[in-house]
Backbone as a printed PyTorch tensor [residue, N CA C, xyz], in Angstrom:
tensor([[[ 19.4700,   0.9060,   7.0880],
         [ 18.2320,   0.7500,   7.8250],
         [ 17.0830,   1.2390,   6.9400]],

        [[ 16.0480,   0.4140,   6.7320],
         [ 14.9060,   0.8330,   5.9210],
         [ 14.1720,   2.0040,   6.5590]],

        [[ 13.5300,   2.7940,   5.7230],
         [ 12.7840,   3.9580,   6.1940],
         [ 11.6650,   3.5350,   7.1370]],

        [[ 11.0580,   2.3620,   6.8970],
         [  9.9890,   1.8760,   7.7730],
         [ 10.4460,   1.7450,   9.2190]],

        [[ 11.6990,   1.3980,   9.4180],
         [ 12.2260,   1.2530,  10.7760],
         [ 12.3320,   2.6060,  11.4660]],

        [[ 12.5920,   3.6580,  10.6870],
         [ 12.7280,   4.9850,  11.2720],
         [ 11.3840,   5.6240,  11.5920]],

        [[ 10.4300,   5.4820,  10.7050],
         [  9.1670,   6.1980,  10.8440],
         [  7.9400,   5.3010,  10.9500]],

        [[  8.0960,   4.0010,  10.8990],
         [  6.9260,   3.1370,  10.8700],
         [  6.2270,   3.3010,   9.5290]],

        [[  4.9350,   3.3800,   9.5490],
         [  4.1710,   3.4980,   8.3080],
         [  3.8250,   4.9420,   7.9770]],

        [[  4.3070,   5.8900,   8.7510],
         [  3.9420,   7.2950,   8.5730],
         [  4.3090,   7.8280,   7.1950]],

        [[  5.5080,   7.5610,   6.7360],
         [  5.9500,   8.0880,   5.4470],
         [  5.0910,   7.5380,   4.3170]],

        [[  4.8130,   6.2410,   4.3240],
         [  3.9650,   5.6380,   3.2910],
         [  2.5780,   6.2610,   3.2960]],

        [[  2.0310,   6.4390,   4.4860],
         [  0.6910,   7.0100,   4.6120],
         [  0.6550,   8.4390,   4.0940]],

        [[  1.6120,   9.2480,   4.4730],
         [  1.6480,  10.6390,   4.0290],
         [  1.8700,  10.7190,   2.5200]],

        [[  2.7480,   9.8950,   1.9930],
         [  3.0090,   9.8980,   0.5510],
         [  1.7490,   9.5430,  -0.2370]],

        [[  1.0310,   8.5240,   0.2010],
         [ -0.1990,   8.1240,  -0.4850],
         [ -1.2650,   9.2000,  -0.3350]],

        [[ -1.3400,   9.8000,   0.8470],
         [ -2.2900,  10.8760,   1.0810],
         [ -2.0210,  12.0470,   0.1330]],

        [[ -0.7490,  12.4170,  -0.0270],
         [ -0.3980,  13.5080,  -0.9380],
         [ -0.7600,  13.1620,  -2.3780]],

        [[ -0.4870,  11.9370,  -2.7720],
         [ -0.8220,  11.4880,  -4.1250],
         [ -2.3230,  11.5780,  -4.3750]],

        [[ -3.1120,  11.0810,  -3.4380],
         [ -4.5640,  11.0860,  -3.6080],
         [ -5.1450,  12.5010,  -3.5160]],

        [[ -4.5640,  13.3370,  -2.6940],
         [ -5.0210,  14.7380,  -2.6170],
         [ -4.7410,  15.4570,  -3.9440]],

        [[ -3.6120,  15.1530,  -4.5810],
         [ -3.3070,  15.7510,  -5.8850],
         [ -4.3260,  15.2850,  -6.9390]],

        [[ -4.6800,  14.0040,  -6.9200],
         [ -5.6960,  13.4900,  -7.8450],
         [ -7.0450,  14.1470,  -7.5720]],

        [[ -7.3760,  14.2850,  -6.2980],
         [ -8.6320,  14.9190,  -5.9150],
         [ -8.6750,  16.3630,  -6.4180]],

        [[ -7.5560,  17.0570,  -6.3070],
         [ -7.4590,  18.4340,  -6.7940],
         [ -7.7630,  18.4970,  -8.3020]],

        [[ -7.2470,  17.5410,  -9.0450],
         [ -7.4950,  17.5040, -10.4960],
         [ -8.9750,  17.3080, -10.8010]],

        [[ -9.6400,  16.4530, -10.0340],
         [-11.0710,  16.2320, -10.2590],
         [-11.8820,  17.4760,  -9.9130]],

        [[-11.5310,  18.1330,  -8.8140],
         [-12.2360,  19.3460,  -8.4180],
         [-12.0160,  20.4400,  -9.4600]],

        [[-10.7670,  20.5800,  -9.9350],
         [-10.4720,  21.5770, -10.9730],
         [-11.2660,  21.2780, -12.2440]],

        [[-11.4080,  20.0040, -12.5750],
         [-12.2150,  19.6180, -13.7310],
         [-13.6740,  19.9950, -13.5460]],

        [[-14.1800,  19.8260, -12.3400],
         [-15.5600,  20.2210, -12.0560],
         [-15.7470,  21.7230, -12.2510]],

        [[-14.8000,  22.4840, -11.7380],
         [-14.8760,  23.9470, -11.8610],
         [-14.7890,  24.3640, -13.3260]],

        [[-13.8930,  23.7290, -14.0690],
         [-13.7260,  24.0600, -15.4880],
         [-14.9820,  23.7300, -16.2970]],

        [[-15.7510,  22.7480, -15.8380],
         [-16.9520,  22.3300, -16.5630],
         [-18.2350,  22.8580, -15.9300]],

        [[-18.1340,  23.9390, -15.1750],
         [-19.2930,  24.4910, -14.4680],
         [-20.4150,  24.9070, -15.4180]],

        [[-20.0920,  25.1650, -16.6550],
         [-21.1290,  25.5830, -17.6050],
         [-21.2890,  24.6050, -18.7650]],

        [[-20.7700,  23.4140, -18.6080],
         [-20.9050,  22.3870, -19.6400],
         [-22.2540,  21.6800, -19.4680]],

        [[-23.0950,  21.6920, -20.4830],
         [-24.3950,  21.0260, -20.3610],
         [-24.2440,  19.5390, -20.0270]],

        [[-25.1080,  19.0740, -19.1310],
         [-25.1920,  17.6700, -18.7160],
         [-23.9440,  17.1390, -18.0030]],

        [[-23.0610,  18.0250, -17.5670],
         [-21.8560,  17.5850, -16.8450],
         [-22.2270,  17.2300, -15.4160]],

        [[-21.7030,  16.1070, -14.9370],
         [-21.9010,  15.6690, -13.5590],
         [-20.5640,  15.8040, -12.8260]],

        [[-20.5670,  16.4980, -11.6820],
         [-19.3090,  16.6520, -10.9430],
         [-18.7930,  15.3220, -10.4180]],

        [[-17.4870,  15.2210, -10.3300],
         [-16.8230,  14.0040,  -9.8490],
         [-16.1300,  14.3050,  -8.5240]],

        [[-16.0940,  13.3000,  -7.6870],
         [-15.3660,  13.4610,  -6.4270],
         [-14.6180,  12.1690,  -6.1260]],

        [[-13.4640,  12.3160,  -5.5130],
         [-12.6260,  11.1760,  -5.1430],
         [-12.6460,  11.0530,  -3.6290]],

        [[-13.1090,   9.9130,  -3.1410],
         [-13.0790,   9.6770,  -1.6960],
         [-12.0730,   8.5640,  -1.4180]],

        [[-11.2720,   8.7670,  -0.3990],
         [-10.2140,   7.7990,  -0.1080],
         [ -9.8760,   7.6940,   1.3690]],

        [[-10.3990,   8.5890,   2.1830],
         [-10.0280,   8.5900,   3.6000],
         [-10.3820,   7.2690,   4.2730]],

        [[-11.5750,   6.7560,   3.9930],
         [-11.9960,   5.4820,   4.5850],
         [-11.1000,   4.3340,   4.1620]],

        [[-10.7100,   4.3330,   2.8870],
         [ -9.8240,   3.2770,   2.3940],
         [ -8.4560,   3.3440,   3.0700]],

        [[ -7.9520,   4.5650,   3.2800],
         [ -6.6610,   4.6990,   3.9660],
         [ -6.7600,   4.1790,   5.3970]],

        [[ -7.8560,   4.5000,   6.0840],
         [ -8.0410,   4.0150,   7.4520],
         [ -8.0910,   2.4890,   7.4760]],

        [[ -8.8460,   1.9100,   6.5360],
         [ -8.9450,   0.4480,   6.4690],
         [ -7.5930,  -0.1880,   6.1830]],

        [[ -6.8270,   0.4280,   5.2770],
         [ -5.5070,  -0.1100,   4.9420],
         [ -4.5810,  -0.0630,   6.1590]],

        [[ -4.6830,   0.9950,   6.9470],
         [ -3.8560,   1.0910,   8.1500],
         [ -4.2840,   0.0380,   9.1760]],

        [[ -5.5890,  -0.2160,   9.2870],
         [ -6.0680,  -1.2640,  10.1990],
         [ -5.5570,  -2.6230,   9.7490]],

        [[ -5.6100,  -2.8780,   8.4400],
         [ -5.1170,  -4.1470,   7.9010],
         [ -3.6280,  -4.3020,   8.1640]],

        [[ -2.8930,  -3.2060,   8.0240],
         [ -1.4450,  -3.2510,   8.2740],
         [ -1.1780,  -3.5440,   9.7420]],

        [[ -1.9490,  -2.9080,  10.6180],
         [ -1.7670,  -3.1200,  12.0510],
         [ -2.1930,  -4.5180,  12.4770]],

        [[ -3.1190,  -5.1110,  11.7080],
         [ -3.6070,  -6.4440,  12.0580],
         [ -2.5660,  -7.5190,  11.7790]],

        [[ -1.5850,  -7.2070,  10.9480],
         [ -0.5380,  -8.1710,  10.6360],
         [ -1.0040,  -9.2020,   9.6380]],

        [[ -0.2880, -10.3260,   9.5310],
         [ -0.5980, -11.3300,   8.5240],
         [ -2.0100, -11.8690,   8.5970]],

        [[ -2.5630, -12.0070,   9.8120],
         [ -3.9120, -12.5570,   9.9210],
         [ -4.9350, -11.6170,   9.2960]],

        [[ -4.6800, -10.3170,   9.3050],
         [ -5.6190,  -9.3540,   8.7390],
         [ -5.4680,  -9.1760,   7.2470]],

        [[ -4.4080,  -9.6740,   6.6690],
         [ -4.1770,  -9.4370,   5.2540],
         [ -4.3570, -10.6690,   4.3850]],

        [[ -4.4050, -11.8380,   4.9880],
         [ -4.5230, -13.0860,   4.2460],
         [ -5.7370, -13.8430,   4.7800]],

        [[ -6.5620, -14.4090,   3.9070],
         [ -7.6850, -15.1960,   4.4140],
         [ -7.1940, -16.2880,   5.3640]],

        [[ -7.9860, -16.5750,   6.3870],
         [ -7.5930, -17.5400,   7.4140],
         [ -7.4840, -18.9590,   6.8690]],

        [[ -8.1920, -19.2380,   5.8030],
         [ -8.2070, -20.5800,   5.2240],
         [ -8.1480, -20.4460,   3.7130]],

        [[ -7.4140, -21.3270,   3.0120],
         [ -7.2880, -21.2020,   1.5560],
         [ -8.6230, -21.2170,   0.8020]],

        [[ -9.6570, -21.8210,   1.3970],
         [-10.9520, -21.8850,   0.7250],
         [-11.8280, -20.6810,   1.0340]],

        [[-11.3600, -19.7900,   1.9170],
         [-12.1260, -18.5760,   2.2040],
         [-12.0420, -17.6230,   1.0260]],

        [[-13.0890, -16.8670,   0.8330],
         [-13.1310, -15.9090,  -0.2680],
         [-12.4570, -14.6180,   0.1840]],

        [[-11.4470, -14.1580,  -0.5580],
         [-10.8040, -12.8930,  -0.1840],
         [-11.7670, -11.7240,  -0.4230]],

        [[-11.6560, -10.7090,   0.3980],
         [-12.5180,  -9.5390,   0.2680],
         [-11.9830,  -8.6620,  -0.8470]],

        [[-12.8070,  -8.4400,  -1.8520],
         [-12.4060,  -7.5990,  -2.9810],
         [-12.6940,  -6.1430,  -2.6350]],

        [[-11.8950,  -5.2380,  -3.1600],
         [-12.1200,  -3.8140,  -2.9680],
         [-11.5470,  -3.2670,  -1.6750]],

        [[-11.0330,  -4.1250,  -0.8190],
         [-10.4370,  -3.6670,   0.4290],
         [ -8.9290,  -3.6340,   0.2320]],

        [[ -8.3560,  -2.4590,   0.4130],
         [ -6.9100,  -2.3280,   0.2470],
         [ -6.1970,  -3.0920,   1.3450]],

        [[ -5.2530,  -3.9160,   0.9500],
         [ -4.5060,  -4.6980,   1.9240],
         [ -3.3470,  -3.9000,   2.5090]],

        [[ -2.9050,  -2.8670,   1.8030],
         [ -1.8920,  -1.9750,   2.3480],
         [ -2.0890,  -0.5870,   1.7410]],

        [[ -1.3930,   0.3790,   2.3020],
         [ -1.5710,   1.7750,   1.9060],
         [ -1.2850,   1.9780,   0.4230]],

        [[ -0.2870,   1.2840,  -0.1080],
         [  0.0900,   1.4700,  -1.5090],
         [ -1.0240,   1.0620,  -2.4720]],

        [[ -1.9250,   0.1730,  -2.0330],
         [ -3.0080,  -0.3050,  -2.8930],
         [ -4.1990,   0.6440,  -2.9650]],

        [[ -4.2650,   1.6260,  -2.1020],
         [ -5.4130,   2.5260,  -2.0600],
         [ -5.4170,   3.4160,  -3.3060]],

        [[ -6.5190,   3.4160,  -4.0140],
         [ -6.6690,   4.2470,  -5.2120],
         [ -7.8110,   5.2480,  -5.0760]],

        [[ -8.6590,   5.0690,  -4.0920],
         [ -9.8030,   5.9470,  -3.9030],
         [-10.9790,   5.4830,  -4.7450]],

        [[-12.1300,   6.0600,  -4.4600],
         [-13.3540,   5.7380,  -5.1830],
         [-13.8280,   7.0050,  -5.8790]],

        [[-13.9140,   6.9370,  -7.1960],
         [-14.3670,   8.0830,  -7.9800],
         [-15.8770,   8.0070,  -8.1130]],

        [[-16.5350,   9.0500,  -7.6480],
         [-17.9890,   9.0950,  -7.6750],
         [-18.4320,  10.2060,  -8.6140]],

        [[-19.3100,   9.8470,  -9.5470],
         [-19.9010,  10.8500, -10.4330],
         [-21.2660,  11.1900,  -9.8580]],

        [[-21.3950,  12.4170,  -9.4170],
         [-22.6010,  12.8410,  -8.7220],
         [-23.8290,  12.7600,  -9.6200]],

        [[-24.8980,  12.2910,  -9.0290],
         [-26.1900,  12.3280,  -9.7170],
         [-27.1270,  13.1850,  -8.8850]],

        [[-26.6080,  14.3280,  -8.4400],
         [-27.3440,  15.1890,  -7.5200],
         [-28.6190,  15.7150,  -8.1590]],

        [[-29.5620,  16.0220,  -7.2900],
         [-30.8420,  16.5380,  -7.7680],
         [-30.7650,  18.0330,  -8.0320]],

        [[-29.6550,  18.6710,  -7.6990],
         [-29.5140,  20.1070,  -7.8790],
         [-29.0290,  20.4740,  -9.2690]],

        [[-29.5580,  19.8340, -10.2850],
         [-29.1330,  20.1060, -11.6520],
         [-29.7540,  21.3970, -12.1570]],

        [[-28.9880,  22.1180, -12.9420],
         [-29.5050,  23.3180, -13.5780],
         [-30.3830,  22.9380, -14.7620]],

        [[-30.9260,  23.9570, -15.4180],
         [-31.7970,  23.6920, -16.5750],
         [-31.0510,  22.9880, -17.7030]],

        [[-29.7420,  23.1840, -17.7580],
         [-28.9470,  22.5380, -18.8110],
         [-28.4300,  21.1590, -18.3900]],

        [[-28.8340,  20.6790, -17.2010],
         [-28.4250,  19.3600, -16.7340],
         [-27.0800,  19.3410, -16.0290]],

        [[-26.4720,  20.5030, -15.8360],
         [-25.1720,  20.5900, -15.1670],
         [-25.3750,  20.5150, -13.6620]],

        [[-24.5860,  19.6820, -12.9870],
         [-24.7180,  19.4940, -11.5490],
         [-23.6560,  20.1780, -10.7160]],

        [[-22.8430,  21.0360, -11.3060],
         [-21.7490,  21.6740, -10.5730],
         [-22.2690,  22.8560,  -9.7630]],

        [[-21.9980,  22.8280,  -8.4630],
         [-22.2620,  23.9670,  -7.5780],
         [-20.9070,  24.6380,  -7.3710]],

        [[-20.6930,  25.7480,  -8.0460],
         [-19.3830,  26.3940,  -8.0680],
         [-18.8790,  26.7470,  -6.6680]],

        [[-19.7500,  27.2650,  -5.8140],
         [-19.3200,  27.6150,  -4.4530],
         [-18.8850,  26.3790,  -3.6720]],

        [[-19.6170,  25.3000,  -3.8180],
         [-19.2690,  24.0480,  -3.1330],
         [-17.9290,  23.5150,  -3.6300]],

        [[-17.7180,  23.5630,  -4.9300],
         [-16.4540,  23.0700,  -5.4960],
         [-15.2770,  23.9260,  -5.0420]],

        [[-15.4730,  25.2230,  -4.9670],
         [-14.3890,  26.1040,  -4.4920],
         [-14.0670,  25.8030,  -3.0280]],

        [[-15.0940,  25.5350,  -2.2190],
         [-14.8710,  25.1860,  -0.8140],
         [-14.1430,  23.8360,  -0.7130]],

        [[-14.5300,  22.8650,  -1.5470],
         [-13.8590,  21.5670,  -1.5550],
         [-12.3950,  21.7150,  -1.9490]],

        [[-12.1340,  22.5960,  -2.9310],
         [-10.7550,  22.8040,  -3.3720],
         [ -9.9170,  23.4280,  -2.2530]],

        [[-10.4930,  24.4050,  -1.5520],
         [ -9.7720,  25.0540,  -0.4560],
         [ -9.4880,  24.0450,   0.6650]],

        [[-10.4720,  23.2120,   1.0120],
         [-10.2820,  22.2110,   2.0480],
         [ -9.2100,  21.1970,   1.6460]],

        [[ -9.2600,  20.7500,   0.4150],
         [ -8.2710,  19.7910,  -0.0750],
         [ -6.8660,  20.3950,  -0.0360]],

        [[ -6.7540,  21.6640,  -0.4220],
         [ -5.4470,  22.3390,  -0.4160],
         [ -4.9070,  22.4750,   1.0060]],

        [[ -5.7730,  22.8020,   1.9540],
         [ -5.3520,  22.9210,   3.3570],
         [ -4.8460,  21.5760,   3.8720]],

        [[ -5.5700,  20.5090,   3.5510],
         [ -5.1560,  19.1850,   4.0030],
         [ -3.8690,  18.7350,   3.3110]],

        [[ -3.6930,  19.0930,   2.0610],
         [ -2.4540,  18.7890,   1.3450],
         [ -1.2800,  19.5020,   2.0260]],

        [[ -1.4620,  20.7930,   2.3140],
         [ -0.4000,  21.5720,   2.9650],
         [ -0.0800,  21.0270,   4.3520]],

        [[ -1.1010,  20.5920,   5.0880],
         [ -0.8690,  20.0180,   6.4190],
         [ -0.0400,  18.7360,   6.3070]],

        [[ -0.3200,  17.9290,   5.3030],
         [  0.4510,  16.6990,   5.1010],
         [  1.9080,  17.0170,   4.7790]],

        [[  2.1230,  18.0390,   3.9670],
         [  3.4900,  18.4720,   3.6450],
         [  4.2170,  18.9180,   4.9180]],

        [[  3.5290,  19.6510,   5.7730],
         [  4.1520,  20.1140,   7.0190],
         [  4.5150,  18.9470,   7.9270]],

        [[  3.6430,  17.9530,   8.0060],
         [  3.9390,  16.7680,   8.8260],
         [  5.1650,  16.0460,   8.2810]],

        [[  5.2130,  15.8780,   6.9680],
         [  6.3450,  15.2110,   6.3330],
         [  7.6420,  15.9900,   6.5770]],

        [[  7.5680,  17.2960,   6.4790],
         [  8.7370,  18.1500,   6.7220],
         [  9.2290,  17.9870,   8.1600]],

        [[  8.3170,  17.9610,   9.1130],
         [  8.7020,  17.7890,  10.5250],
         [  9.3600,  16.4320,  10.7640]],

        [[  8.8610,  15.3980,  10.0910],
         [  9.4730,  14.0650,  10.2300],
         [ 10.9290,  14.0960,   9.7780]],

        [[ 11.1780,  14.7350,   8.6370],
         [ 12.5460,  14.7880,   8.1260],
         [ 13.4220,  15.7380,   8.9310]],

        [[ 12.8440,  16.8010,   9.4700],
         [ 13.6230,  17.6760,  10.3450],
         [ 14.0630,  16.9190,  11.6000]],

        [[ 13.1790,  16.0720,  12.1310],
         [ 13.5330,  15.2500,  13.2920],
         [ 14.6640,  14.3000,  12.9740]],

        [[ 14.6290,  13.7050,  11.8000],
         [ 15.7040,  12.8000,  11.3760],
         [ 17.0170,  13.5710,  11.2180]],

        [[ 16.9500,  14.7370,  10.6210],
         [ 18.1450,  15.5670,  10.4380],
         [ 18.7390,  15.9520,  11.7940]],

        [[ 17.8760,  16.2930,  12.7500],
         [ 18.3140,  16.6470,  14.0890],
         [ 19.0090,  15.4610,  14.7580]],

        [[ 18.4430,  14.2660,  14.5880],
         [ 19.0430,  13.0650,  15.1790],
         [ 20.3850,  12.7450,  14.5400]],

        [[ 20.4840,  12.9010,  13.2290],
         [ 21.7390,  12.6180,  12.5360],
         [ 22.8520,  13.5470,  13.0000]],

        [[ 22.4920,  14.8120,  13.2160],
         [ 23.4810,  15.7880,  13.6750],
         [ 23.7910,  15.6530,  15.1490]],

        [[ 23.1740,  14.7170,  15.8080],
         [ 23.4560,  14.4950,  17.2320],
         [ 22.8410,  15.5310,  18.1430]],

        [[ 21.7320,  16.1240,  17.7110],
         [ 21.0490,  17.0970,  18.5520],
         [ 21.6280,  18.4940,  18.4810]],

        [[ 22.5050,  18.7400,  17.5510],
         [ 23.1010,  20.0830,  17.4110],
         [ 22.3960,  20.8760,  16.3540]]])
């Protein structure tokens, strides 16, 4: 039995979320490491909206993932499924630049890192509960 039959799209969604949160962590760590680099612009990875759209497309079925007519123009940049989501990397052009042109706000980046870590840990806990439920079912409720 495929995993999709057991959990629906939950496992795919959580796996992609964990992957993107790890990438986001790397970008935030890079921002922190470059807090004193002249002319450095902080980077951020946004992906939550893309994941939501991909889940809507998945729920819409074939009509939501394929143009209705062969001559219709397919929508570019819209993930057709969760696996296609890569996130959008944004290089900040904030007006809060220091005298050296650096745009990193260290306190903001530390808060972003803490939030990302909390959300990563929450995803791990959800995934763990899913597998504990499967283990419980396999053992027959014992």
